GUTI-24563 format. One line per 5 residues: number of its first residue (from 1); for each residue x, y, z of N, C-alpha, C, O. Coordinates in nm, 3 decimals. Example, Ala and Ser with C-alpha at 12.3 -4.5 7.8 and 13.67 -1.06 7.14 Angstrom:
REM residues 2
1) 1.319:-0.569:0.780:1.230:-0.450:0.780:1.320:-0.330:0.780:1.424:-0.332:0.846  1.285:-0.225:0.708:1.367:-0.106:0.714:1.290:0.003:0.787:1.341:0.114:0.804
REM end
This chain:
REM residues 93
1) 11.498:8.527:8.683:11.513:8.479:8.818:11.535:8.611:8.913:11.507:8.604:9.032  11.578:8.710:8.865:11.582:8.828:8.941:11.430:8.869:8.986:11.397:8.905:9.098  11.354:8.856:8.884:11.235:8.906:8.913:11.146:8.820:9.015:11.051:8.868:9.077  11.190:8.684:9.025:11.140:8.600:9.134:11.188:8.633:9.248:11.113:8.608:9.343  11.310:8.692:9.279:11.360:8.708:9.405:11.293:8.848:9.452:11.257:8.875:9.566
6) 11.284:8.933:9.334:11.223:9.051:9.380:11.072:9.043:9.425:11.029:9.117:9.513  10.999:8.956:9.366:10.861:8.923:9.410:10.851:8.882:9.537:10.761:8.922:9.612  10.958:8.782:9.578:10.973:8.712:9.711:10.997:8.812:9.797:10.919:8.816:9.892  11.084:8.897:9.793:11.135:9.014:9.874:11.027:9.105:9.915:11.003:9.145:10.029  10.948:9.139:9.780:10.833:9.234:9.823:10.720:9.176:9.892:10.652:9.247:9.966
11) 10.692:9.038:9.872:10.587:8.966:9.947:10.617:8.963:10.087:10.526:8.972:10.169  10.764:8.949:10.130:10.814:8.941:10.262:10.800:9.077:10.319:10.760:9.080:10.435  10.826:9.190:10.261:10.809:9.328:10.294:10.667:9.353:10.331:10.641:9.431:10.423  10.587:9.301:10.273:10.428:9.330:10.261:10.384:9.259:10.426:10.310:9.310:10.511  10.446:9.148:10.432:10.411:9.057:10.545:10.447:9.108:10.651:10.368:9.117:10.745
16) 10.586:9.157:10.659:10.634:9.231:10.776:10.545:9.364:10.808:10.514:9.391:10.924  10.505:9.444:10.698:10.447:9.553:10.722:10.300:9.522:10.786:10.247:9.602:10.862  10.237:9.397:10.748:10.107:9.364:10.817:10.114:9.330:10.940:10.024:9.364:11.018  10.213:9.261:10.978:10.239:9.222:11.122:10.277:9.332:11.199:10.221:9.342:11.308  10.371:9.429:11.164:10.393:9.550:11.221:10.263:9.650:11.251:10.252:9.719:11.352
21) 10.176:9.643:11.152:10.038:9.719:11.177:9.959:9.651:11.258:9.891:9.713:11.340  9.956:9.519:11.250:9.890:9.440:11.372:9.939:9.477:11.507:9.861:9.504:11.598  10.066:9.477:11.521:10.126:9.500:11.652:10.097:9.649:11.695:10.074:9.682:11.812  10.100:9.734:11.591:10.060:9.879:11.637:9.936:9.884:11.679:9.912:9.940:11.787  9.839:9.831:11.607:9.683:9.835:11.652:9.682:9.750:11.773:9.596:9.798:11.848
26) 9.728:9.665:11.818:9.735:9.587:11.933:9.776:9.689:12.055:9.705:9.699:12.156  9.882:9.754:12.039:9.923:9.852:12.149:9.845:9.965:12.155:9.821:10.019:12.263  9.794:10.014:12.030:9.686:10.131:12.060:9.552:10.079:12.132:9.490:10.152:12.209  9.513:9.955:12.103:9.395:9.930:12.173:9.434:9.907:12.316:9.359:9.964:12.396  9.536:9.834:12.372:9.573:9.817:12.489:9.601:9.956:12.563:9.562:9.960:12.679
31) 9.652:10.051:12.522:9.671:10.193:12.577:9.544:10.272:12.570:9.500:10.329:12.669  9.481:10.276:12.453:9.367:10.372:12.448:9.235:10.306:12.432:9.135:10.378:12.437  9.224:10.195:12.417:9.078:10.131:12.394:9.067:10.134:12.246:9.159:10.111:12.167  8.945:10.165:12.216:8.916:10.180:12.062:9.018:10.270:11.994:9.077:10.363:12.049  9.030:10.236:11.882:9.116:10.304:11.791:9.049:10.434:11.738:8.954:10.413:11.662
36) 9.079:10.558:11.761:8.990:10.658:11.680:9.009:10.663:11.540:9.116:10.632:11.489  8.898:10.706:11.468:8.873:10.696:11.332:8.994:10.765:11.258:9.046:10.704:11.164  9.038:10.884:11.294:9.145:10.951:11.240:9.276:10.879:11.244:9.352:10.883:11.147  9.302:10.815:11.348:9.416:10.739:11.360:9.411:10.611:11.263:9.497:10.582:11.180  9.296:10.540:11.288:9.289:10.431:11.182:9.299:10.464:11.054:9.360:10.386:10.981
41) 9.242:10.580:11.001:9.268:10.631:10.857:9.411:10.629:10.828:9.455:10.570:10.729  9.493:10.698:10.923:9.656:10.724:10.927:9.709:10.576:10.901:9.786:10.551:10.808  9.665:10.485:10.985:9.719:10.344:10.967:9.714:10.275:10.852:9.795:10.188:10.820  9.610:10.314:10.779:9.559:10.250:10.649:9.665:10.315:10.546:9.683:10.254:10.440  9.723:10.411:10.565:9.795:10.461:10.452:9.945:10.425:10.490:10.026:10.452:10.401
46) 9.993:10.371:10.601:10.137:10.341:10.631:10.173:10.233:10.530:10.109:10.129:10.513  10.278:10.268:10.467:10.348:10.185:10.383:10.499:10.143:10.407:10.554:10.052:10.346  10.558:10.223:10.504:10.709:10.210:10.554:10.713:10.129:10.674:10.640:10.153:10.770  10.796:10.037:10.670:10.817:9.948:10.794:10.889:10.028:10.890:10.845:10.014:11.004  10.995:10.115:10.877:11.058:10.176:10.962:10.965:10.269:11.059:10.964:10.275:11.182
51) 10.881:10.342:10.957:10.806:10.444:11.013:10.699:10.384:11.107:10.667:10.436:11.214  10.643:10.260:11.053:10.551:10.181:11.130:10.608:10.138:11.271:10.536:10.136:11.371  10.736:10.107:11.271:10.818:10.050:11.384:10.811:10.177:11.491:10.779:10.161:11.609  10.843:10.290:11.439:10.861:10.415:11.525:10.741:10.434:11.595:10.737:10.461:11.715  10.611:10.417:11.499:10.471:10.454:11.553:10.444:10.347:11.681:10.380:10.382:11.781
56) 10.493:10.229:11.667:10.474:10.129:11.769:10.529:10.202:11.887:10.455:10.248:11.974  10.676:10.213:11.891:10.750:10.295:12.016:10.655:10.400:12.053:10.614:10.398:12.169  10.608:10.504:11.961:10.519:10.624:11.995:10.388:10.583:12.077:10.356:10.637:12.183  10.315:10.479:12.013:10.193:10.429:12.082:10.240:10.372:12.226:10.173:10.399:12.326  10.339:10.305:12.235:10.359:10.253:12.365:10.396:10.358:12.470:10.383:10.336:12.590
61) 10.443:10.474:12.421:10.491:10.558:12.527:10.418:10.697:12.529:10.452:10.781:12.613  10.330:10.720:12.449:10.246:10.856:12.414:10.193:10.860:12.550:10.157:10.755:12.603  10.184:10.984:12.619:10.119:11.023:12.750:9.965:11.012:12.723:9.890:10.955:12.803  9.920:11.072:12.599:9.784:11.085:12.578:9.755:11.079:12.421:9.844:11.064:12.336  9.633:11.090:12.396:9.608:11.098:12.238:9.630:11.218:12.173:9.640:11.215:12.050
66) 9.640:11.329:12.236:9.705:11.444:12.182:9.840:11.432:12.151:9.869:11.463:12.036  9.932:11.394:12.229:10.075:11.374:12.186:10.069:11.242:12.067:10.137:11.245:11.965  9.991:11.150:12.096:9.997:11.041:11.976:9.937:11.092:11.853:9.984:11.046:11.749  9.851:11.172:11.845:9.821:11.239:11.712:9.920:11.328:11.666:9.929:11.336:11.544  9.998:11.400:11.737:10.105:11.476:11.691:10.195:11.401:11.633:10.231:11.442:11.522
71) 10.248:11.295:11.677:10.350:11.216:11.627:10.303:11.131:11.519:10.384:11.094:11.434  10.169:11.093:11.512:10.129:11.047:11.387:10.104:11.120:11.269:10.102:11.067:11.158  10.079:11.274:11.294:10.085:11.354:11.193:10.229:11.390:11.119:10.245:11.426:11.002  10.327:11.372:11.218:10.463:11.399:11.147:10.505:11.279:11.078:10.452:11.169:11.093  10.614:11.309:10.995:10.670:11.222:10.904:10.800:11.193:10.950:10.874:11.150:10.862
76) 10.845:11.204:11.051:10.983:11.188:11.127:11.043:11.063:11.074:10.995:10.954:11.103  11.159:11.075:10.988:11.205:10.939:10.932:11.282:10.872:11.041:11.319:10.757:11.017  11.313:10.923:11.157:11.403:10.863:11.253:11.329:10.760:11.336:11.206:10.762:11.339  11.400:10.670:11.404:11.347:10.572:11.479:11.367:10.618:11.621:11.443:10.560:11.698  11.293:10.731:11.655:11.274:10.813:11.782:11.180:10.887:11.795:11.128:10.931:11.693
81) 11.133:10.922:11.917:11.030:11.011:11.969:11.085:11.154:11.963:11.183:11.164:12.037  11.056:11.260:11.907:11.095:11.394:11.910:11.031:11.471:12.000:11.087:11.562:12.062  10.897:11.435:12.015:10.815:11.549:12.074:10.864:11.567:12.218:10.910:11.469:12.277  10.855:11.695:12.282:10.899:11.740:12.396:10.796:11.662:12.510:10.835:11.642:12.625  10.686:11.629:12.470:10.588:11.561:12.555:10.596:11.422:12.602:10.514:11.361:12.670
86) 10.717:11.378:12.551:10.767:11.240:12.594:10.889:11.241:12.692:10.956:11.140:12.713  10.912:11.358:12.747:11.034:11.360:12.821:11.002:11.289:12.961:10.887:11.297:13.004  11.083:11.231:13.019:11.073:11.154:13.143:11.004:11.257:13.253:11.061:11.365:13.273  10.897:11.230:13.315:10.852:11.306:13.420:10.743:11.408:13.363:10.662:11.468:13.433  10.754:11.420:13.220:10.652:11.506:13.166:10.512:11.461:13.185:10.489:11.341:13.179
91) 10.412:11.549:13.208:10.276:11.549:13.218:10.187:11.527:13.082:10.068:11.499:13.071  10.287:11.547:12.985:10.237:11.549:12.841:10.168:11.676:12.793:10.102:11.680:12.689  10.186:11.782:12.874:10.140:11.916:12.806:10.233:12.000:12.819:10.220:12.114:12.774
REM end
């Protein structure tokens, strides 16, 4: 029975991840148009829900693709944006 619960929990985790990735792709397309190949390749490797949620926040607030790529390249475990280019009033450079 524990195996059943674990299987259900794992399927739920995969479903949440799929939904979060769909949200991330939607935000990226809204903000930047087509998703660049390098970023799409990175999306296909995401397996962590918290990291994916952080990247949704990043995608919604990135001033440009340079800043976005920098955040995608990092493996910051925190649910926050640490790059200085996200400071209020920043021009992104």
